[in-house]
Structure formats: C-alpha cells, structure tokens
C-alpha positions as CSV (number, residue, x, y, z in Angstrom):
1,M,46.8,10.2,8.3
2,T,47.8,13.6,9.9
3,L,50.6,14.6,12.2
4,Q,49.5,15.3,15.9
5,A,51.5,17.4,18.4
6,I,52.1,15.5,21.7
7,R,51.0,17.8,24.5
8,P,51.5,16.4,28.0
9,S,48.9,17.7,30.5
10,H,51.8,18.2,33.0
11,F,55.3,19.2,31.8
12,P,57.1,20.8,34.8
13,W,60.2,21.9,33.0
14,F,58.9,24.8,30.9
15,R,55.8,26.0,29.1
16,Y,56.1,24.5,25.6
17,E,53.5,26.5,23.8
18,G,54.4,29.2,21.3
19,Y,57.6,27.7,19.8
20,S,58.1,26.8,16.2
21,F,58.7,23.2,17.1
22,S,56.7,20.6,19.1
23,L,57.8,18.5,22.0
24,G,57.1,15.6,19.7
25,L,54.7,14.4,17.0
26,T,52.7,11.3,16.4
27,H,52.0,9.9,12.9
28,G,49.6,7.0,13.2
29,R,51.0,4.8,15.9
30,D,54.6,6.2,15.7
31,A,56.1,9.0,17.8
32,W,59.0,11.3,16.8
33,L,60.4,13.5,19.6
34,S,62.4,16.7,19.4
35,G,65.8,16.8,21.0
36,H,65.6,17.2,24.7
37,S,68.3,18.5,27.1
38,A,68.2,19.2,30.8
39,S,67.0,22.8,30.3
40,E,64.3,24.0,32.6
41,H,62.7,27.2,33.6
42,D,64.1,28.8,36.8
43,P,61.3,30.8,38.5
44,E,63.8,32.8,40.6
45,S,65.8,34.1,37.8
46,G,63.1,33.9,35.1
47,R,65.5,32.1,32.8
48,M,66.1,28.7,31.3
49,V,68.8,26.9,33.1
50,V,70.8,23.6,32.9
51,R,71.9,22.0,36.1
52,G,74.3,19.2,37.0
53,G,76.9,17.1,35.3
54,M,76.4,14.5,32.6
55,T,74.6,12.0,34.8
56,D,72.1,14.5,36.1
57,Q,71.6,16.0,32.7
58,A,71.0,12.6,31.1
59,R,68.5,11.7,33.8
60,T,66.6,15.0,33.3
61,A,66.5,14.6,29.6
62,Y,65.2,11.1,29.8
63,A,62.6,12.1,32.4
64,K,61.3,14.7,29.9
65,I,61.2,12.0,27.2
66,A,59.3,9.6,29.5
67,T,56.7,12.3,30.2
68,I,56.2,12.9,26.4
69,L,56.1,9.2,25.5
70,E,53.5,8.7,28.3
71,A,51.4,11.5,26.8
72,A,51.5,9.5,23.5
73,G,50.5,6.4,25.2
74,M,54.0,4.9,25.1
75,S,57.0,4.1,27.3
76,F,60.7,3.4,26.9
77,A,59.7,-0.2,25.9
78,D,58.4,1.2,22.6
79,V,61.5,3.1,21.6
80,T,63.1,2.0,18.4
81,R,65.9,4.6,18.0
82,V,67.8,6.9,20.3
83,V,70.0,9.7,19.1
84,E,72.2,11.2,21.7
85,N,73.8,14.5,20.8
86,V,76.8,14.9,23.0
87,T,79.0,18.0,23.1
88,V,82.8,18.1,22.6
89,P,83.2,19.5,26.2
90,G,80.9,16.6,27.4
91,L,82.5,13.8,25.4
92,D,84.9,12.6,28.1
93,A,82.0,12.2,30.5
94,Y,79.7,10.5,27.9
95,P,80.1,7.0,29.4
96,E,78.0,8.4,32.3
97,A,75.1,9.1,29.9
98,A,75.5,5.6,28.4
99,A,75.2,4.1,31.9
100,V,72.0,6.0,32.4
101,R,70.6,4.8,29.1
102,A,71.6,1.2,30.0
103,E,69.8,1.5,33.3
104,I,66.6,3.0,31.7
105,F,66.4,0.5,28.8
106,G,67.6,-2.6,30.5
107,E,67.3,-5.5,28.1
108,H,65.4,-3.4,25.5
109,R,67.7,-2.7,22.6
110,P,66.8,0.3,20.4
111,A,69.3,1.5,17.8
112,V,71.7,4.1,19.3
113,S,73.3,6.9,17.5
114,T,75.9,9.1,19.1
115,V,76.3,12.4,17.3
116,V,79.2,14.6,18.5
117,V,78.3,18.3,18.3
118,E,80.4,21.4,19.0
119,R,78.0,22.5,21.7
120,L,74.3,22.9,22.2
121,L,72.1,25.9,22.2
122,R,72.0,26.0,26.0
123,P,75.8,26.6,26.7
124,A,75.8,24.5,29.9
125,A,74.1,21.5,28.3
126,F,76.3,18.4,27.6
127,I,73.7,16.2,26.0
128,E,70.4,16.5,24.0
129,I,68.4,13.3,23.2
130,E,66.0,12.4,20.5
131,V,63.9,9.3,20.2
132,H,61.6,7.5,17.7
133,A,59.0,5.1,19.2
134,S,56.5,2.6,17.9
135,P,54.2,0.4,20.0
136,G,56.1,-2.7,20.9
137,G,59.5,-1.2,19.9
138,P,61.5,-2.7,17.0
139,V,60.0,-5.6,15.1
140,A,63.5,-6.9,14.6
141,S,67.0,-6.0,15.8
142,A,70.5,-7.4,15.2
143,A,74.0,-6.0,15.9
144,G,72.6,-2.7,17.0
145,V,70.3,-2.4,14.0
146,A,66.6,-1.8,14.8
147,E,63.7,-2.1,12.4
148,A,60.5,-0.1,13.0
149,P,57.0,-1.4,12.2
150,D,56.7,1.1,9.3
151,G,59.8,-0.5,7.6
152,A,62.3,2.2,8.6
153,V,65.7,0.5,9.5
154,F,68.0,2.4,11.8
155,L,71.6,1.7,12.1
156,P,73.9,2.6,15.0
157,T,76.6,5.2,14.5
158,L,79.2,3.8,12.1
159,L,82.9,4.6,13.0
160,P,86.1,3.5,11.3
161,I,87.0,1.2,14.2
162,D,87.5,-2.5,13.8
163,E,86.5,-5.5,15.9
164,R,89.7,-5.1,18.0
165,G,88.8,-1.5,18.8
166,D,91.6,0.0,16.5
167,V,91.1,2.9,14.2
168,V,91.4,1.8,10.5
169,S,93.0,3.7,7.8
170,E,94.8,6.2,10.1
171,G,95.0,9.6,8.5
172,D,93.0,8.5,5.4
173,F,89.6,10.2,5.4
174,V,88.5,8.5,2.2
175,G,89.6,5.1,3.4
176,Q,87.6,5.6,6.7
177,Y,84.6,6.7,4.8
178,A,84.7,3.6,2.6
179,Y,85.1,1.5,5.7
180,C,82.0,3.0,7.3
181,L,79.9,2.4,4.2
182,D,81.1,-1.2,4.0
183,K,80.3,-1.6,7.7
184,A,76.7,-0.3,7.0
185,D,76.4,-2.7,4.1
186,R,77.4,-5.7,6.3
187,L,74.9,-4.7,9.1
188,L,72.1,-4.3,6.6
189,R,72.8,-7.7,5.0
190,E,72.3,-9.2,8.5
191,V,68.7,-8.1,8.3
192,G,68.2,-9.0,4.7
193,L,68.9,-5.7,3.1
194,S,72.0,-3.8,1.6
195,L,73.2,-0.3,1.0
196,D,70.8,-0.2,-1.9
197,A,68.1,0.3,0.7
198,A,69.7,3.4,2.2
199,V,67.5,6.5,2.3
200,T,69.8,8.8,4.1
201,T,73.6,9.0,4.8
202,Y,74.6,11.8,7.1
203,D,78.3,12.2,7.7
204,Y,80.2,14.1,10.4
205,S,83.9,15.0,9.8
206,T,86.3,17.7,10.9
207,P,87.3,21.0,9.2
208,A,90.6,19.4,8.1
209,T,88.8,17.1,5.8
210,R,87.2,19.9,3.7
211,D,90.0,19.8,1.1
212,V,89.6,16.0,0.5
213,Y,85.9,15.6,1.0
214,R,85.1,15.6,-2.8
215,R,87.1,12.4,-3.1
216,T,84.3,10.6,-1.3
217,H,82.3,10.9,-4.6
218,E,83.9,7.8,-6.1
219,V,83.5,5.8,-2.9
220,R,79.9,6.6,-2.7
221,K,79.3,6.0,-6.4
222,E,80.8,2.6,-6.1
223,R,78.7,1.6,-3.2
224,L,75.4,3.5,-3.2
225,G,72.5,3.8,-5.6
226,G,72.5,0.2,-6.8
227,A,68.6,0.1,-6.8
228,G,68.6,3.3,-9.0
229,V,68.1,5.8,-6.2
230,Y,70.9,7.5,-4.3
231,P,70.1,8.3,-0.7
232,G,69.6,11.8,0.8
233,A,72.8,13.1,2.3
234,G,74.4,15.8,4.4
235,G,77.8,16.7,5.8
236,I,78.6,18.5,9.0
237,L,82.0,19.4,10.5
238,M,82.9,19.2,14.2
239,S,86.3,20.0,15.8
240,R,86.5,16.5,17.4
241,L,84.8,13.2,16.9
242,H,84.3,10.1,19.0
243,H,87.8,8.9,19.4
244,P,91.3,10.1,18.5
245,G,92.2,9.3,14.9
246,V,88.5,9.0,13.8
247,L,88.0,11.4,10.8
248,V,84.4,10.5,10.0
249,A,81.3,9.2,11.7
250,L,78.4,8.1,9.5
251,E,74.6,7.8,10.2
252,V,72.6,5.6,7.9
253,T,68.9,5.0,7.7
254,A,67.4,2.5,5.3
255,S,63.9,1.2,4.4
256,R,62.2,-2.1,3.5
257,H,60.0,-0.2,1.0
258,P,60.9,0.5,-2.7
259,L,62.6,3.8,-3.1
260,E,61.6,6.7,-5.4
261,A,63.7,9.7,-6.0
262,V,62.1,13.2,-5.6
263,N,63.7,16.1,-7.3
264,P,62.0,19.5,-8.0
265,G,64.0,19.8,-11.2
266,W,67.4,20.7,-10.0
267,S,69.9,19.5,-12.6
268,R,72.9,19.8,-10.3
269,Y,71.8,16.4,-8.8
270,D,72.3,14.6,-12.1
271,T,76.0,14.0,-11.4
272,L,75.9,13.7,-7.6
273,T,75.7,10.7,-5.4
274,Y,72.8,11.9,-3.4
275,T,69.2,12.9,-4.0
276,P,67.1,15.8,-2.7
277,G,64.4,13.5,-1.4
278,V,63.6,9.8,-1.3
279,K,60.1,8.4,-0.9
280,A,59.9,5.1,0.9
281,G,56.6,3.7,2.1
282,G,54.8,6.6,3.9
283,M,58.0,8.6,4.5
284,L,60.0,11.3,2.7
285,W,63.6,11.2,3.7
286,M,65.6,14.2,2.6
287,S,69.2,15.6,2.1
288,G,70.6,18.3,4.1
289,F,69.9,21.8,2.8
290,A,71.6,25.1,3.0
291,A,71.5,28.5,1.3
292,L,72.6,27.3,-2.2
293,D,71.6,28.7,-5.5
294,M,70.7,25.4,-7.3
295,E,71.5,26.8,-10.7
296,T,74.7,28.6,-10.2
297,Q,76.0,26.6,-7.2
298,R,76.6,30.0,-5.5
299,V,76.2,30.4,-1.7
300,L,73.5,33.0,-1.1
301,H,73.5,35.7,1.7
302,P,77.0,35.0,3.2
303,G,77.1,36.4,6.8
304,D,73.3,36.4,7.2
305,V,71.9,33.3,9.0
306,V,68.3,34.5,8.8
307,A,68.4,35.2,5.1
308,Q,70.1,31.8,4.7
309,A,67.3,30.2,6.6
310,E,64.7,31.6,4.2
311,V,66.5,30.0,1.2
312,T,67.1,26.7,3.1
313,Y,63.5,26.3,4.1
314,D,62.3,27.4,0.7
315,A,64.3,24.5,-0.8
316,I,62.8,22.1,1.7
317,L,59.3,23.2,0.8
318,R,60.0,22.7,-2.9
319,V,61.1,19.2,-2.3
320,L,57.9,18.6,-0.2
321,E,55.8,20.1,-3.1
322,A,57.5,17.8,-5.6
323,A,56.6,14.8,-3.4
324,G,52.9,15.9,-3.2
325,A,53.3,17.2,0.4
326,G,53.3,20.5,2.2
327,P,54.7,22.2,5.2
328,E,52.1,20.6,7.4
329,H,53.7,17.2,6.6
330,L,57.1,18.1,7.9
331,L,58.0,15.7,10.6
332,S,61.4,16.5,11.8
333,T,64.1,19.1,11.4
334,I,67.6,19.1,12.7
335,E,69.3,22.4,12.4
336,F,73.1,22.8,12.5
337,V,74.3,26.4,13.0
338,C,77.8,27.7,12.7
339,P,79.3,29.8,15.5
340,D,79.4,32.9,13.2
341,G,75.6,32.6,12.8
342,L,74.7,32.1,16.5
343,S,74.2,35.7,17.4
344,A,71.3,36.1,15.0
345,Y,70.1,32.5,15.2
346,R,66.9,33.5,17.1
347,G,65.6,35.1,14.0
348,V,65.5,31.7,12.3
349,A,62.4,30.9,14.5
350,D,60.5,33.7,12.8
351,V,61.3,32.2,9.4
352,R,60.0,28.9,10.6
353,K,56.8,30.4,11.9
354,R,56.2,32.1,8.6
355,L,57.0,29.1,6.3
356,L,56.1,26.1,8.4
357,R,52.7,25.0,9.9
358,D,51.1,23.7,13.1
359,P,51.7,21.1,14.2
360,W,55.3,22.2,14.3
361,P,57.9,19.6,13.5
362,A,59.9,17.8,16.1
363,S,63.2,19.6,16.1
364,T,66.7,19.6,17.3
365,G,69.3,22.4,17.1
366,A,73.1,22.2,17.7
367,I,76.2,24.2,17.0
368,C,78.8,22.8,14.6
369,A,82.4,23.8,13.9
370,G,81.6,24.5,10.2
371,L,79.9,23.3,7.1
372,L,81.3,21.9,3.8
373,R,81.1,25.3,2.2
374,P,82.6,27.9,4.5
375,E,80.0,30.5,3.6
376,F,77.2,28.4,4.9
377,L,75.9,29.4,8.4
378,L,73.0,26.9,8.6
379,E,72.2,23.4,7.4
380,V,68.9,21.6,8.0
381,F,68.3,17.8,7.9
382,P,64.5,17.3,7.3
383,A,62.1,14.4,7.1
384,A,58.4,14.3,6.3
385,V,55.4,12.0,6.0
386,L,53.5,11.6,2.8
387,P,49.9,12.6,2.7
C-alpha cells in the first residue's frame, strides 16, 4: 500500500506544486493533512498574505481543509483528530477559533490537540490546523479520546489542570509532568488501554524548565514502557503555554497494536525513557530528532540550521531503514525552528528535496522559543507508514 498525494483540481489559495511537502497524503483509506493556515497568494503584490483576525483565519484554514478532504473523497464527518497550532500572540483570541471548530463539526467529536507555538512561518498567521481523517471518523470516542480504524488512539492535549479548572502542583514542573502522564493513563483506561500502549509522548514546556527537565526521567521510568517498549518522545520550548501557571503540555498517541521498538543501533537509548521508533500495526511512530552525534552526544553544526537539517533528516532516514522503510514511506513531518535559525530556514527545503521523495510528506512548520539543548536550531517530529 503506497502513499498518494492529495491533489485538488481547484485550490484557489495558491499553487501547491513544487514544494517539499504535500497538501496531504492518503494511505489506504486514511488521510493525513499538512498544517494549513490562512495564507493565500495575492495577485496584486505577488506575495503570500494572511488576512483577518482569528475568526477569519480559522475559517480560511478550515475551508482549505474541506477542499483537500473533498479531493480525498472525505468530509469533516470523517475527521478523527484535529491539531490546532495557535501562536502566543493569538492565544487570547483562541476561543474564536474553538467556536469556528464547534460550528463546523457540530455533534462530531474528533480528538482535539491545541499546540501553543511561538509564532508561525507566516508572521501574520495566528493559527495553523492539521487533521487526520478516516471514512466514518473515529470507531470509538470517550472523554476527548478518538480511536481511528487503523488502531491509532489520539488523546486531547493534556494539561496540569484539575476538574475544578485549577492548575495542580503550582511551580512544580516535574509534579505537573507526572499529573499529565497519569491523566493520559486514566483516559486510555477508559478505552481499554493504558500508558503501556503509548507510541509517542511529545511535551511542550518553557525555557525556565531546562534546568529541571532531566528530572522527568524518573517520572517517565515509573509510568512508561510497561509493555517493554518506551514511546517515541520529543520536547519543545515555548515562551508561554495555555494558561498562567501551566509549565507543561503533553501530547500522547497510543495504539491498539503490539509495539515493537526500532533502533538503528544507537546505544544512547539503552538508558533513556524513549525510543527512536515504535512499530505499531502499519505505522512507524518516531521520536523527535535534531542534530545530535549519537555516539558523543555532541550537538553538530551549532549556528547552521541547514547543516543541522542534514544531520536531522539523516537520523530519520536511518530509523526508517532500520524499520524496513525508506523516504518514500515518510508520512508526516513537524518542524520546529528556533528564532536564530529562521533567517536561513528556507535552505531546509533544499535538504528535504535531496533526501526525501515524492509524494512529499504532509508537513507543518512552526517557530519555537528554544529546544532542550540550546545549540539546537531545528527539531523534527516524523511519522511513517510501513511497506
């Protein structure tokens, strides 16, 4: 089963050919879409522009998504998961986007993730939206959790906020991290699973947590990997999260299928609480990768985002190879670039064009406040299908 690019016959916002990403991909009956904002080509200026406030931008982004889904033979009724990447400047207006989503989906209940990003690649954009869809939508859903027909189980964003709306463990990053993992376990148990089924855990925190981030190792060791396989993982820093006092936001994906660890032979993972890749059913879920020398733990090419992209994508390709796959099986990439890497970030597209393959993966790009190693300028969260 091969990946196919979704190519609408009419897409009035811009010409989508020639990029190192697709508008979206289908794999069998499933569709994975890139992140879409309100960007569109302005014929008068010859430039890409973003118009309107949060409500208008959300409507434009969802109109693009509707067009792409239609080209794949689907509609909003088939959506299993929505990821809304909202910028720090747009965060106060985010309820407007949530209202647009509620209007569009009505009684349909996909899992919803809200990822706070420093800003988007189009400076005027407040929101960029990704979706996953399967015919008929989730086969089961409960408490914001949605299960896709292929066995993937998507959780909503996990925040350290209790049932009363209060932030728990004020000022305690590790305590909040543990609370989010425990919340994920409770939600998964409602659908007959547990954290043992987690295939990825991506966390978002603030630069102030860098000094204590290592202390999450014990929390993760106590709660994850009970089935013998730790999930893929990644950590991104933003200057602000969803609510005052929130120090971490966690995104967890799980699977109904048995898990199998994938490691090209990197010994550094022997003592870590995450795995380079996890096979589950027909999917390969992966950790986030950056420009790290896997033997010496040294950051490579500080200050050069393009050279770091070469190292990063080479690591991803090595995990794909270890899983029996290749670049043509890469389904999705989410790229987080630091402000210091932004001026040369366009050069990353050339790296992708050399190392990846048509059909290009569904992709999203966003700007973060920083990464866990200050020398990193780029981190990529990838996912792939298995041949």
